[in-house]
C-alpha positions in Angstrom: -14.8 2.0 14.2 -17.1 5.1 13.9 -14.5 7.5 14.7 -13.9 8.6 10.8 -17.4 9.9 10.7 -17.0 13.1 9.0 -13.7 12.7 7.5 -12.5 12.5 4.0 -11.4 8.9 4.1 -10.6 6.8 1.3 -12.7 3.5 0.5 -10.1 0.3 -0.1 -11.4 0.2 -3.5 -10.8 3.8 -4.4 -7.0 3.2 -4.6 -5.2 3.0 -8.0 -1.8 1.7 -9.4 -1.5 5.6 -10.3 -1.7 5.9 -6.6 2.4 4.5 -6.0 3.8 7.1 -8.1 2.4 10.0 -5.5 4.4 8.9 -3.0 2.4 10.0 -0.2 1.4 6.9 2.5 3.2 4.2 0.2 2.9 1.2 2.4 -0.8 2.2 2.8 -1.3 2.4 -0.9 0.2 -1.0 -1.4 -1.2 -2.7 1.3 -4.7 -1.5 -0.6 -3.7 -2.4 -3.5 -2.7 -6.1 -2.4 -5.5 -6.6 -0.8 -8.1 -5.4 -3.6 -6.1 -7.7 -6.1 -5.1 -4.4 -8.1 -1.3 -5.4 -7.7 0.1 -8.6 -8.6 3.6 -9.5 -6.9 5.7 -12.2 -8.0 8.5 -11.9 -5.5 8.7 -10.4 -2.3 12.6 -9.4 -0.8 12.8 -8.4 3.0 15.7 -7.1 5.2 15.4 -5.9 8.4 18.1 -3.7 9.5 18.3 -1.6 12.8 16.1 0.5 13.0 14.6 -0.1 9.2 13.1 -2.9 7.3 13.3 -2.5 3.5 10.5 -4.0 1.5 11.1 -4.7 -2.3 8.1 -5.9 -4.5 8.5 -7.3 -7.9 5.3 -7.4 -9.9 2.7 -5.5 -12.0 
């Protein structure tokens, strides 16, 4: 837990929907926004094809 001491780590509440357009760590940004309630999802579509998993979210 204390292994991130001194590193520039963002708090989960620091993420915004604008971070989705930056393209880095899209999965982490999406998870943070979902957990904090900043991203509302109406529809989730999952497709599992070896070796990839595709996830589509529709919402605002």
